[in-house]
DSSP file (Angstrom, degrees, kcal/mol; ACC not computed):
  #  RESIDUE AA STRUCTURE BP1 BP2  ACC     N-H-->O    O-->H-N    N-H-->O    O-->H-N    TCO  KAPPA ALPHA  PHI   PSI    X-CA   Y-CA   Z-CA
    1    1 A M              0   0    0      0, 0.0     2,-0.6     0, 0.0    41,-0.1   0.000 360.0 360.0 360.0 132.0   73.8  133.6  -98.3
    2    2 A I        +     0   0    0     39,-0.3    41,-1.9    14,-0.0    42,-1.7  -0.854 360.0 174.1-100.3 113.5   74.7  130.0  -97.9
    3    3 A K  E     -a   44   0A   0     -2,-0.6    14,-3.4    40,-0.2     2,-0.4  -0.978  13.1-158.8-122.4 127.2   76.1  129.0  -94.5
    4    4 A L  E     -ab  45  17A   0     40,-2.8    42,-2.3    -2,-0.5     2,-0.4  -0.828  16.4-159.5-107.7 148.9   76.7  125.3  -93.7
    5    5 A N  E >   -ab  46  18A   0     12,-2.8    14,-2.1    -2,-0.4     3,-0.8  -0.796  23.1-164.4-118.4  85.0   77.0  123.6  -90.5
    6    6 A L  E 3  S+ b   0  19A   0     40,-1.6    42,-0.4    -2,-0.4    14,-0.2  -0.454  71.9  10.6 -75.3 136.0   78.9  120.4  -91.4
    7    7 A G  T 3  S+     0   0    0     12,-2.0    -1,-0.2    -2,-0.2    13,-0.2   0.905  78.6 173.0  62.0  43.3   78.9  117.5  -88.9
    8    8 A C    X   +     0   0    0     11,-1.8     3,-2.5    -3,-0.8    12,-0.1   0.833   6.1 169.9 -50.6 -38.1   76.1  119.3  -86.9
    9    9 A G  T 3  S-     0   0    0      1,-0.3    16,-0.3    10,-0.1    -1,-0.2  -0.387  75.0 -17.7  58.1-131.0   75.6  116.4  -84.5
   10   10 A L  T 3  S+     0   0    0      1,-0.2     2,-1.3    -2,-0.1    -1,-0.3   0.495 120.9  93.5 -84.0  -3.8   73.4  117.6  -81.7
   11   11 A H    <   +     0   0    0     -3,-2.5     2,-0.5    -4,-0.2    -1,-0.2  -0.557  55.7 178.8 -97.8  66.1   74.2  121.3  -82.5
   12   12 A Y        -     0   0    0     -2,-1.3    14,-0.1     6,-0.1    -2,-0.0  -0.594   8.7-164.8 -77.1 117.7   71.3  122.2  -84.9
   13   13 A D    >   -     0   0    0     -2,-0.5     3,-1.9     1,-0.1     5,-0.1  -0.910  14.2-157.1-107.8 119.0   71.6  125.8  -85.9
   14   14 A P  T 3  S+     0   0    0      0, 0.0    -1,-0.1     0, 0.0    -2,-0.0   0.605  91.7  60.4 -68.7  -8.6   68.5  127.4  -87.5
   15   15 A N  T 3  S+     0   0    0      2,-0.0     2,-0.3   -11,-0.0   -12,-0.1   0.383 106.7  49.8 -99.6  10.0   70.6  130.0  -89.3
   16   16 A R  S <  S-     0   0    0     -3,-1.9     2,-0.8   -14,-0.1   -12,-0.2  -0.876  91.1-100.4-136.6 171.4   72.6  127.4  -91.3
   17   17 A I  E     -b    4   0A   0    -14,-3.4   -12,-2.8    -2,-0.3     2,-0.5  -0.855  44.3-145.3 -93.3 115.5   72.0  124.4  -93.4
   18   18 A N  E     +b    5   0A   0     -2,-0.8     9,-2.9   -14,-0.2    10,-1.9  -0.700  22.4 178.8 -87.8 124.6   72.7  121.6  -91.0
   19   19 A C  E     +bc   6  28A   0    -14,-2.1   -12,-2.0    -2,-0.5   -11,-1.8  -0.973   9.7 149.8-135.2 130.8   74.4  118.6  -92.5
   20   20 A D  E     - c   0  29A   0      8,-1.0    10,-0.5    -2,-0.4    11,-0.1  -0.988  40.3-141.2-159.1 153.0   75.6  115.3  -90.9
   21   21 A L  S    S+     0   0    0     -2,-0.3    -1,-0.1     8,-0.2    10,-0.1   0.799 103.7  18.0 -83.0 -35.7   76.0  111.6  -91.8
   22   22 A H  S    S+     0   0    0      8,-0.1    94,-0.1    94,-0.1    93,-0.1   0.608  92.8 107.8-119.8  -8.9   74.8  110.3  -88.4
   23   23 A A        -     0   0    0      1,-0.1    -3,-0.1     2,-0.1     3,-0.1  -0.353  61.6-136.4 -74.1 154.0   72.8  113.0  -86.5
   24   24 A K  S    S+     0   0    0      1,-0.2     2,-0.7    -2,-0.0    -1,-0.1   0.876  91.3  50.6 -75.5 -36.8   68.9  112.6  -86.3
   25   25 A K  S    S+     0   0    0    -16,-0.3     2,-0.3    -6,-0.0    -1,-0.2  -0.883  75.5 136.7-113.9 109.9   68.0  116.1  -87.0
   26   26 A V        -     0   0    0     -2,-0.7    -7,-0.2     1,-0.1     3,-0.2  -0.926  51.2-143.0-142.8 162.2   69.6  117.4  -90.1
   27   27 A D  S    S+     0   0    0     -9,-2.9     2,-0.4     1,-0.4    -8,-0.2   0.804  97.8  17.1 -92.1 -41.7   68.6  119.5  -93.2
   28   28 A I  E    S-c   19   0A   0    -10,-1.9    -8,-1.0     2,-0.1     2,-0.6  -0.989  71.3-144.7-133.0 127.0   70.8  117.4  -95.4
   29   29 A R  E     +c   20   0A   0     -2,-0.4     2,-0.3   -10,-0.2    -8,-0.2  -0.773  46.2 135.7 -82.1 117.3   72.3  114.0  -94.7
   30   30 A L        -     0   0    0     -2,-0.6     2,-0.5   -10,-0.5   -23,-0.1  -0.949  58.2-107.6-154.9 168.8   75.7  113.9  -96.3
   31   31 A D    >   -     0   0    0      3,-0.4     3,-1.5    -2,-0.3   -11,-0.0  -0.921  30.3-136.8-103.1 128.1   79.3  112.9  -96.0
   32   32 A A  T 3  S+     0   0    0     -2,-0.5     3,-0.2     1,-0.3    -1,-0.1   0.575  96.6  73.0 -64.7  -6.5   81.4  116.0  -95.6
   33   33 A I  T 3  S+     0   0    0      1,-0.3     2,-0.4    32,-0.1    -1,-0.3   0.830 107.0  30.9 -76.1 -28.9   84.0  114.7  -98.0
   34   34 A E  S <  S-     0   0    0     -3,-1.5    -3,-0.4    31,-0.0    -1,-0.3  -0.940  79.4-163.2-132.8 108.7   81.8  115.2 -101.1
   35   35 A L        -     0   0    0     -2,-0.4     2,-1.4    -3,-0.2    -3,-0.1  -0.777  20.6-136.7-101.4 136.8   79.4  118.1 -100.8
   36   36 A P  S    S+     0   0    0      0, 0.0     2,-0.3     0, 0.0    -1,-0.1  -0.208  70.4 110.2 -80.7  44.0   76.2  118.5 -103.2
   37   37 A F  S    S-     0   0    0     -2,-1.4    -2,-0.1     5,-0.0     3,-0.1  -0.922  73.6-108.9-123.2 149.0   76.9  122.2 -103.7
   38   38 A K    >   -     0   0    0     -2,-0.3     3,-1.2     1,-0.1     4,-0.3  -0.343  47.9 -87.8 -69.9 148.8   78.1  124.0 -106.8
   39   39 A S  T 3  S+     0   0    0      1,-0.2    30,-0.3     2,-0.1    -1,-0.1  -0.352 111.2   9.8 -60.1 144.0   81.7  125.4 -106.8
   40   40 A N  T 3  S+     0   0    0     28,-2.4    -1,-0.2    30,-0.4    30,-0.2   0.787  99.6 110.7  60.2  34.9   82.1  128.8 -105.4
   41   41 A S    <   +     0   0    0     28,-1.5     2,-0.4    -3,-1.2   -39,-0.3   0.629  51.9  80.9-114.4 -21.8   78.5  128.8 -104.1
   42   42 A V  E     - d   0  70A   0     27,-3.1    29,-2.6    -4,-0.3   -39,-0.1  -0.746  51.3-166.1 -99.8 136.0   78.9  128.7 -100.2
   43   43 A D  E    S+     0   0A   0    -41,-1.9    32,-1.9    -2,-0.4     2,-0.3   0.776  71.3  10.6 -90.0 -29.3   79.6  131.7  -98.2
   44   44 A E  E     -ad   3  75A   0    -42,-1.7   -40,-2.8    30,-0.2     2,-0.5  -0.988  53.9-160.6-154.0 143.3   80.6  130.0  -94.9
   45   45 A I  E     -ad   4  76A   0     30,-2.3    32,-3.1    -2,-0.3     2,-0.5  -0.991   2.7-168.3-123.2 128.3   81.4  126.6  -93.5
   46   46 A L  E     +ad   5  77A   0    -42,-2.3   -40,-1.6    -2,-0.5     2,-0.3  -0.970  11.9 170.2-108.3 122.8   81.3  125.7  -89.8
   47   47 A A  E >   + d   0  78A   0     30,-3.2    32,-1.8    -2,-0.5     2,-0.6  -0.712  10.1 174.1-133.2  79.7   82.9  122.3  -89.1
   48   48 A S  E 3  S- d   0  79A   0    -42,-0.4    32,-0.2    -2,-0.3    30,-0.1  -0.838  70.5 -10.3-101.0 116.0   83.2  122.2  -85.4
   49   49 A Q  T 3  S+     0   0    0     30,-3.4    -1,-0.3    -2,-0.6    31,-0.2   0.914 111.5  99.0  58.6  49.9   84.4  118.8  -84.0
   50   50 A L    X   +     0   0    0     29,-0.6     3,-1.9    -3,-0.5     4,-0.3   0.592  58.0  68.4-127.4 -36.2   84.1  117.2  -87.3
   51   51 A L  G >  S+     0   0    0     -4,-0.4     3,-1.2    28,-0.4    29,-0.1   0.805  95.0  61.2 -61.1 -30.4   87.7  117.0  -89.0
   52   52 A E  G 3  S+     0   0    0      1,-0.2    68,-3.0    69,-0.1    69,-1.3   0.587  97.7  60.2 -75.5 -12.3   88.9  114.6  -86.4
   53   53 A H  G <  S+     0   0    0     -3,-1.9     2,-0.4    66,-0.3    -1,-0.2   0.465  87.8  90.1 -89.0  -8.3   86.2  112.2  -87.6
   54   54 A I  S <  S-     0   0    0     -3,-1.2    66,-0.1    -4,-0.3     5,-0.1  -0.762  88.4-109.2 -90.4 132.2   87.6  112.1  -91.2
   55   55 A A    >   -     0   0    0     -2,-0.4     3,-0.9     1,-0.1     4,-0.4  -0.217  24.2-118.7 -57.8 152.4   90.2  109.5  -91.9
   56   56 A I  G >  S+     0   0    0     64,-0.8     3,-0.7     1,-0.2     4,-0.4   0.802 114.8  58.8 -59.6 -30.4   93.8  110.8  -92.4
   57   57 A C  G 3  S+     0   0    0      1,-0.2     4,-0.3     2,-0.1    -1,-0.2   0.721 112.5  40.9 -73.6 -16.5   93.8  109.5  -96.0
   58   58 A H  G <> S+     0   0    0     -3,-0.9     4,-2.3     1,-0.1    -1,-0.2   0.425  86.1  94.6-105.4   0.8   90.8  111.7  -96.7
   59   59 A T  H <> S+     0   0    0     -3,-0.7     4,-1.8    -4,-0.4     5,-0.2   0.939  88.1  43.6 -70.3 -44.1   91.7  114.9  -94.9
   60   60 A E  H  > S+     0   0    0     -4,-0.4     4,-2.8     1,-0.2    -1,-0.2   0.920 113.6  52.4 -59.4 -45.7   93.3  116.8  -97.9
   61   61 A K  H  > S+     0   0    0     -4,-0.3     4,-2.0     1,-0.2    -1,-0.2   0.876 108.5  50.4 -57.8 -42.4   90.6  115.7 -100.1
   62   62 A T  H  X S+     0   0    0     -4,-2.3     4,-1.8     2,-0.2    -1,-0.2   0.858 111.4  47.4 -59.7 -43.3   88.1  117.1  -97.6
   63   63 A I  H  X S+     0   0    0     -4,-1.8     4,-2.6     2,-0.2    -2,-0.2   0.888 111.3  51.7 -71.2 -42.6   89.9  120.5  -97.4
   64   64 A R  H  X S+     0   0    0     -4,-2.8     4,-2.2    -5,-0.2    -2,-0.2   0.919 108.6  50.9 -58.8 -40.9   90.0  120.7 -101.1
   65   65 A E  H  X S+     0   0    0     -4,-2.0     4,-1.7     2,-0.2    -2,-0.2   0.877 109.4  49.5 -66.4 -39.0   86.3  120.0 -101.3
   66   66 A W  H  X S+     0   0    0     -4,-1.8     4,-1.7     2,-0.2    -1,-0.2   0.907 110.8  51.7 -61.5 -46.2   85.4  122.7  -98.8
   67   67 A N  H  < S+     0   0    0     -4,-2.6    -2,-0.2     1,-0.2    -1,-0.2   0.877 106.5  54.7 -57.4 -36.4   87.6  125.1 -100.8
   68   68 A R  H  < S+     0   0    0     -4,-2.2   -28,-2.4     1,-0.2    -2,-0.2   0.931 111.0  42.8 -66.5 -44.0   85.8  124.2 -103.9
   69   69 A V  H  < S+     0   0    0     -4,-1.7   -27,-3.1   -30,-0.3   -28,-1.5   0.728  98.0  91.6 -75.4 -25.4   82.4  125.0 -102.6
   70   70 A L  E  < S-d   42   0A   0     -4,-1.7   -30,-0.4   -30,-0.2   -27,-0.2  -0.456  76.6-121.9 -73.4 144.7   83.5  128.2 -100.9
   71   71 A K  E >   -     0   0A   0    -29,-2.6     3,-2.7   -31,-0.2    89,-0.3  -0.460  46.5 -81.3 -71.7 152.4   83.3  131.6 -102.6
   72   72 A K  E 3  S+     0   0A   0      1,-0.3    89,-0.1    90,-0.2    -1,-0.1  -0.431 125.6  19.6 -57.9 130.1   86.5  133.5 -102.9
   73   73 A G  E 3  S+     0   0A   0     87,-1.9    -1,-0.3     1,-0.3    88,-0.1   0.381  93.5 146.0  84.6  -0.8   86.8  135.2  -99.5
   74   74 A G  E <   -     0   0A   0     -3,-2.7    86,-2.4   -32,-0.1    -1,-0.3  -0.326  46.8-117.1 -66.6 149.3   84.4  132.7  -97.9
   75   75 A C  E     -dE  44 159A   0    -32,-1.9   -30,-2.3    84,-0.2     2,-0.4  -0.716  20.8-162.9 -99.4 144.6   85.0  131.8  -94.3
   76   76 A L  E     -dE  45 158A   0     82,-3.3    82,-2.3    -2,-0.3     2,-0.6  -0.990   3.4-167.6-119.9 122.5   85.9  128.4  -92.9
   77   77 A Y  E     +dE  46 157A   0    -32,-3.1   -30,-3.2    -2,-0.4     2,-0.4  -0.948  10.3 177.8-114.0 119.6   85.5  127.8  -89.2
   78   78 A I  E     -dE  47 156A   0     78,-2.5    78,-2.8    -2,-0.6     2,-0.4  -0.965  10.7-175.2-118.8 130.9   87.1  124.6  -87.8
   79   79 A G  E     +dE  48 155A   0    -32,-1.8   -30,-3.4    -2,-0.4   -29,-0.6  -0.996  16.6 162.5-121.6 132.2   87.3  123.3  -84.2
   80   80 A V  E     - E   0 154A   0     74,-2.1    74,-2.5    -2,-0.4    42,-0.0  -0.952  45.7 -88.6-137.0 155.3   89.2  120.1  -83.4
   81   81 A P  E     - E   0 153A   0      0, 0.0     2,-0.8     0, 0.0    42,-0.6  -0.387  45.2-119.0 -53.9 142.9   90.7  118.4  -80.2
   82   82 A D  B  >  -g  123   0B   0     70,-2.4     4,-2.5     1,-0.2    42,-0.2  -0.833  27.9-169.6 -83.4  97.8   94.2  119.7  -79.6
   83   83 A L  H  > S+     0   0    0     40,-2.8     4,-2.5    -2,-0.8     5,-0.2   0.917  83.1  53.9 -63.9 -44.6   96.4  116.5  -79.9
   84   84 A E  H  > S+     0   0    0     39,-0.4     4,-1.5     1,-0.2    -1,-0.2   0.935 113.1  41.8 -56.9 -51.0   99.5  118.2  -78.5
   85   85 A R  H  > S+     0   0    0      2,-0.2     4,-0.6     1,-0.2    -1,-0.2   0.892 111.8  56.1 -66.5 -39.5   97.8  119.5  -75.4
   86   86 A I  H >< S+     0   0    0     -4,-2.5     3,-1.2     1,-0.2     4,-0.3   0.923 107.1  48.3 -56.7 -46.9   95.9  116.2  -74.9
   87   87 A L  H >< S+     0   0    0     -4,-2.5     3,-0.9     1,-0.3    -1,-0.2   0.787 106.3  59.6 -65.4 -28.5   99.1  114.2  -74.9
   88   88 A G  H 3X S+     0   0    0     -4,-1.5     4,-0.7    -5,-0.2     3,-0.4   0.605  87.8  75.7 -75.4  -9.0  100.6  116.8  -72.4
   89   89 A L  H <X S+     0   0    0     -3,-1.2     4,-1.8    -4,-0.6    -1,-0.2   0.703  70.7  85.5 -73.4 -19.5   97.8  115.9  -70.0
   90   90 A A  H <4 S+     0   0    0     -3,-0.9     4,-0.3    -4,-0.3     3,-0.2   0.901  93.7  42.7 -49.0 -52.8   99.5  112.5  -69.0
   91   91 A D  H >4 S+     0   0    0     -3,-0.4     3,-1.2     1,-0.2     4,-0.2   0.906 112.3  51.8 -62.4 -45.3  101.7  114.2  -66.2
   92   92 A G  H 3< S+     0   0    0     -4,-0.7     3,-0.4     1,-0.2    -1,-0.2   0.772 110.7  50.5 -67.5 -22.4   99.0  116.4  -64.8
   93   93 A L  T >< S+     0   0    0     -4,-1.8     3,-2.7    -3,-0.2     4,-0.5   0.417  72.9 107.9 -96.6   3.5   96.7  113.5  -64.4
   94   94 A K  G X   +     0   0    0     -3,-1.2     3,-1.7    -4,-0.3    -1,-0.2   0.788  69.3  67.6 -45.1 -34.4   99.0  111.1  -62.6
   95   95 A W  G 3  S+     0   0    0     -3,-0.4    -1,-0.3     1,-0.3    -2,-0.1   0.752  94.0  60.8 -65.7 -22.2   97.1  111.6  -59.4
   96   96 A V  G <  S-     0   0    0     -3,-2.7     3,-0.5     1,-0.3    -1,-0.3   0.724 102.1-144.8 -69.6 -25.2   94.1  109.7  -61.2
   97   97 A G    X   -     0   0    0     -3,-1.7     3,-1.5    -4,-0.5    -1,-0.3  -0.575  51.9 -24.8  86.4-155.4   96.3  106.6  -61.6
   98   98 A P  T >  S+     0   0    0      0, 0.0     3,-1.4     0, 0.0     4,-0.2   0.734 127.5  70.2 -72.2 -17.3   96.3  104.3  -64.4
   99   99 A Y  T >> S+     0   0    0     -3,-0.5     3,-1.2     1,-0.2     4,-1.1   0.622  76.9  84.2 -71.0 -10.0   92.6  105.2  -65.3
  100  100 A R  H <> S+     0   0    0     -3,-1.5     4,-2.0     1,-0.3    -1,-0.2   0.874  83.1  62.2 -56.4 -33.1   93.9  108.6  -66.5
  101  101 A W  H <> S+     0   0    0     -3,-1.4     4,-2.0    -4,-0.2    -1,-0.3   0.734  92.8  60.7 -72.0 -19.9   94.7  106.9  -69.7
  102  102 A R  H <> S+     0   0    0     -3,-1.2     4,-2.2    -4,-0.2    -1,-0.2   0.935 108.1  45.2 -64.1 -47.1   91.0  106.0  -70.3
  103  103 A S  H  X S+     0   0    0     -4,-1.1     4,-2.2     1,-0.2    -2,-0.2   0.944 115.2  46.9 -62.9 -47.1   90.2  109.8  -70.4
  104  104 A I  H  X S+     0   0    0     -4,-2.0     4,-1.5     1,-0.2    -1,-0.2   0.864 110.5  52.7 -59.9 -36.6   93.2  110.6  -72.7
  105  105 A A  H  X S+     0   0    0     -4,-2.0     4,-3.3     1,-0.2     5,-0.3   0.862 109.2  48.7 -77.0 -31.4   92.3  107.8  -74.9
  106  106 A M  H  X S+     0   0    0     -4,-2.2     4,-2.1     2,-0.2    -2,-0.2   0.884 110.1  51.9 -65.3 -37.9   88.7  109.1  -75.3
  107  107 A F  H  < S+     0   0    0     -4,-2.2    -2,-0.2    -5,-0.2    -1,-0.2   0.858 119.9  35.3 -72.2 -28.9   90.0  112.6  -76.0
  108  108 A I  H  < S+     0   0    0     -4,-1.5    -2,-0.2    -5,-0.2    13,-0.2   0.911 131.9  27.9 -87.5 -47.5   92.3  111.1  -78.8
  109  109 A Y  H  < S-     0   0    0     -4,-3.3    10,-3.0     1,-0.2    -3,-0.2   0.556 108.8-117.4 -97.7 -11.0   90.0  108.2  -80.1
  110  110 A G     <  -     0   0    0     -4,-2.1    -1,-0.2    -5,-0.3     8,-0.1  -0.230  37.1 -72.9  92.6 170.4   86.4  109.7  -79.3
  111  111 A S        -     0   0    0      6,-0.1     7,-0.2    -4,-0.1    -1,-0.1   0.749  52.0-150.4 -74.8 -25.4   83.7  108.4  -77.1
  112  112 A Q        +     0   0    0      5,-1.9     6,-0.1    -3,-0.1    -2,-0.1   0.769  50.8 137.0  61.0  25.9   82.9  105.6  -79.6
  113  113 A I  S    S-     0   0    0      4,-0.2     2,-0.2     1,-0.0    -1,-0.1   0.885  75.7  -2.3 -66.9 -37.9   79.2  105.6  -78.4
  114  114 A D  S >  S-     0   0    0      0, 0.0     3,-1.5     0, 0.0    -2,-0.1  -0.758  91.5 -82.5-141.7-175.9   78.0  105.3  -81.9
  115  115 A D  T 3  S+     0   0    0      1,-0.3     3,-0.5    -2,-0.2   -93,-0.0   0.717 125.8  55.5 -69.1 -19.6   79.4  105.2  -85.5
  116  116 A G  T 3  S+     0   0    0      1,-0.2    -1,-0.3   -94,-0.1   -94,-0.1   0.437  96.0  69.9 -89.2  -1.5   79.7  109.1  -85.6
  117  117 A Q    <   +     0   0    0     -3,-1.5    -5,-1.9    -7,-0.1     2,-0.5   0.192  68.8 105.9-106.5  18.5   81.8  109.2  -82.4
  118  118 A Y        -     0   0    0     -3,-0.5     2,-0.4    -7,-0.2    -8,-0.3  -0.865  60.0-142.5 -98.1 125.2   85.2  107.7  -83.5
  119  119 A H        +     0   0    0    -10,-3.0   -66,-0.3    -2,-0.5   -67,-0.1  -0.688  23.0 172.7 -82.5 133.4   88.1  109.9  -84.0
  120  120 A K        +     0   0    0    -68,-3.0   -64,-0.8    -2,-0.4     2,-0.3   0.320  61.5  34.7-120.9   7.4   90.3  109.0  -87.0
  121  121 A N        -     0   0    0    -69,-1.3     2,-0.3   -13,-0.2   -69,-0.1  -0.900  61.3-146.9-149.5 171.1   92.6  111.9  -87.0
  122  122 A G        -     0   0    0     -2,-0.3     2,-0.3   -71,-0.1   -40,-0.1  -0.986  12.0-169.4-152.1 149.8   94.5  114.4  -84.9
  123  123 A F  B     -g   82   0B   0    -42,-0.6   -40,-2.8    -2,-0.3   -39,-0.4  -0.904  14.7-166.6-137.4 156.3   95.6  117.9  -85.1
  124  124 A T     >  -     0   0    0     -2,-0.3     4,-2.7   -42,-0.2     5,-0.3  -0.883  44.1-105.6-129.5 166.0   97.7  120.6  -83.6
  125  125 A P  H  > S+     0   0    0      0, 0.0     4,-2.3     0, 0.0     5,-0.2   0.948 121.2  50.6 -58.7 -45.0   97.4  124.4  -84.6
  126  126 A E  H  > S+     0   0    0      1,-0.2     4,-1.9     2,-0.2     5,-0.2   0.960 112.8  46.1 -56.1 -55.4  100.7  124.2  -86.5
  127  127 A Y  H  > S+     0   0    0      1,-0.2     4,-1.9     2,-0.2    -1,-0.2   0.910 113.5  46.4 -55.5 -52.9   99.6  121.1  -88.5
  128  128 A L  H  X S+     0   0    0     -4,-2.7     4,-2.3     1,-0.2    -1,-0.2   0.816 111.9  52.5 -69.6 -28.6   96.1  122.4  -89.4
  129  129 A T  H  X S+     0   0    0     -4,-2.3     4,-1.9    -5,-0.3    -1,-0.2   0.882 109.2  48.3 -67.8 -37.7   97.4  125.7  -90.4
  130  130 A A  H  X S+     0   0    0     -4,-1.9     4,-1.4    -5,-0.2    -2,-0.2   0.833 112.3  49.4 -71.0 -33.7   99.9  124.2  -92.7
  131  131 A L  H  X S+     0   0    0     -4,-1.9     4,-0.7     1,-0.2    -2,-0.2   0.943 114.5  45.6 -72.4 -42.1   97.2  121.9  -94.3
  132  132 A L  H  <>S+     0   0    0     -4,-2.3     5,-1.6     1,-0.2     3,-0.5   0.865 113.4  47.7 -74.0 -29.6   94.8  124.9  -94.8
  133  133 A E  H ><5S+     0   0    0     -4,-1.9     3,-0.7     1,-0.2    -1,-0.2   0.762 108.5  55.6 -77.6 -24.3   97.5  127.2  -96.3
  134  134 A N  H 3<5S+     0   0    0     -4,-1.4    -1,-0.2     1,-0.2    -2,-0.2   0.614 110.0  48.7 -75.8 -14.3   98.7  124.4  -98.7
  135  135 A H  T 3<5S-     0   0    0     -4,-0.7    -1,-0.2    -3,-0.5    -2,-0.2  -0.013 129.8 -81.8-122.9  29.9   95.1  124.2 -100.0
  136  136 A G  T < 5S+     0   0    0     -3,-0.7    25,-2.5     1,-0.3    26,-0.5   0.791  87.9 120.2  87.7  29.5   94.2  127.8 -100.7
  137  137 A F  E   < -F  160   0A   0     -5,-1.6     2,-0.5    23,-0.2    -1,-0.3  -0.877  50.3-146.8-118.6 150.9   93.2  129.2  -97.3
  138  138 A K  E     -F  159   0A   0     21,-2.6    21,-1.7    -2,-0.3     2,-0.4  -0.968  22.3-133.2-119.1 112.8   94.7  132.0  -95.2
  139  139 A V  E     +F  158   0A   0     -2,-0.5    19,-0.3    19,-0.2     3,-0.1  -0.506  28.1 175.3 -61.6 114.7   94.5  131.4  -91.5
  140  140 A Q  E     +     0   0A   0     17,-2.7     2,-0.3    -2,-0.4    18,-0.2   0.756  60.8   0.9 -97.6 -27.6   93.1  134.5  -89.9
  141  141 A A  E     -F  157   0A   0     16,-1.3    16,-2.2     2,-0.0     2,-0.4  -0.988  48.8-158.9-158.7 147.2   92.8  133.5  -86.2
  142  142 A I  E     -F  156   0A   0     -2,-0.3     2,-0.3    14,-0.2    14,-0.2  -0.999  21.0-174.2-127.9 133.8   93.4  130.5  -83.8
  143  143 A S  E     -F  155   0A   0     12,-2.5    12,-3.1    -2,-0.4     2,-0.5  -0.918  14.2-134.7-125.4 160.3   91.4  130.4  -80.4
  144  144 A Y  E     -F  154   0A   0     -2,-0.3    10,-0.2    10,-0.2    -2,-0.0  -0.941  67.0 -21.1-118.7 122.5   91.6  128.1  -77.6
  145  145 A D  S    S+     0   0    0      8,-1.1    -1,-0.1    -2,-0.5     9,-0.1   0.788  78.8 166.2  62.4  32.1   88.9  126.3  -75.5
  146  146 A T  S    S+     0   0    0      1,-0.2    -1,-0.1     2,-0.1    -3,-0.1  -0.958  72.9  24.3-124.0 108.9   86.0  128.8  -76.4
  147  147 A P  S    S-     0   0    0      0, 0.0    -1,-0.2     0, 0.0    -2,-0.1   0.581 114.3-108.9 -78.7 162.7   83.3  127.7  -75.7
  148  148 A P        +     0   0    0      0, 0.0    -2,-0.1     0, 0.0     3,-0.0  -0.289  43.1 174.1 -60.4 142.2   84.7  125.2  -72.9
  149  149 A R        -     0   0    0      2,-0.2     4,-0.1     1,-0.1     0, 0.0  -0.937  43.9-112.0-140.0 158.1   84.6  121.5  -73.7
  150  150 A P  S    S+     0   0    0      0, 0.0   -43,-0.1     0, 0.0    -1,-0.1   0.856 103.4  66.2 -55.7 -38.3   85.9  118.6  -71.8
  151  151 A T  S    S-     0   0    0    -45,-0.1    -2,-0.2     1,-0.1     2,-0.2  -0.707  95.7-114.9 -82.8 129.8   88.5  117.9  -74.4
  152  152 A P        +     0   0    0      0, 0.0   -70,-2.4     0, 0.0     2,-0.3  -0.493  54.4 158.9 -62.2 135.1   91.2  120.6  -74.9
  153  153 A W  E     -E   81   0A   0    -72,-0.3    -8,-1.1    -2,-0.2     2,-0.3  -0.865  31.4-143.4-146.3 178.9   90.6  122.0  -78.4
  154  154 A F  E     -EF  80 144A   0    -74,-2.5   -74,-2.1    -2,-0.3     2,-0.3  -0.978  10.8-140.1-146.1 159.2   91.3  124.9  -80.6
  155  155 A G  E     -EF  79 143A   0    -12,-3.1   -12,-2.5    -2,-0.3     2,-0.4  -0.920  11.1-156.5-119.6 147.5   89.4  126.7  -83.4
  156  156 A V  E     -EF  78 142A   0    -78,-2.8   -78,-2.5    -2,-0.3     2,-0.5  -0.995   4.0-159.6-124.4 132.0   90.6  128.1  -86.6
  157  157 A K  E     +EF  77 141A   0    -16,-2.2   -17,-2.7    -2,-0.4   -16,-1.3  -0.960  23.3 171.7-100.4 122.7   89.2  130.8  -88.8
  158  158 A A  E     -EF  76 139A   0    -82,-2.3   -82,-3.3    -2,-0.5     2,-0.4  -0.957  22.3-146.3-136.5 151.5   90.3  130.8  -92.3
  159  159 A E  E     -EF  75 138A   0    -21,-1.7   -21,-2.6    -2,-0.3     2,-0.4  -0.887  27.0-113.8-118.3 142.7   89.4  132.6  -95.6
  160  160 A K  E     - F   0 137A   0    -86,-2.4   -87,-1.9    -2,-0.4   -23,-0.2  -0.694  23.9-159.5 -76.6 127.3   89.5  131.2  -99.1
  161  161 A N              0   0    0    -25,-2.5    -1,-0.2    -2,-0.4   -24,-0.1   0.961 360.0 360.0 -70.6 -57.7   92.2  132.9 -101.0
  162  162 A A              0   0    0    -26,-0.5   -90,-0.2   -90,-0.1   -25,-0.1   0.318 360.0 360.0-149.2 360.0   91.2  132.2 -104.6
């Protein structure tokens, strides 16, 4: 069984093939836009906190690539910051003053600590569901903020249709 942890970052999972372009500890160093796996050869892809680091112009190509390598019925797990909820934080954080925008900007644009920490894209559950369903996936579940992170986020579980 082939299980990928794409964009693993600091979250190395010994039960998966850990892949990242920037992380120090990986099994395979790669760009998630072009995977070195045969078509229909992967059982599961975990892409937690990765898709927001892919440029808008490469998002659909990336989803098509993930679809290509997954077997029929294979599972795709994606976790991304929730752009709509992040934007909704502005009113609730007014008590912080003008510096509330620094936190909101970091949620949107990433921490920018190194090359792998820049966000280039944003998603809502509605938008990500449409992207996945337009590229051969069936969304099975959407979850929110589990496990807890500083940034409001959501997770999607999808299955490859054909």
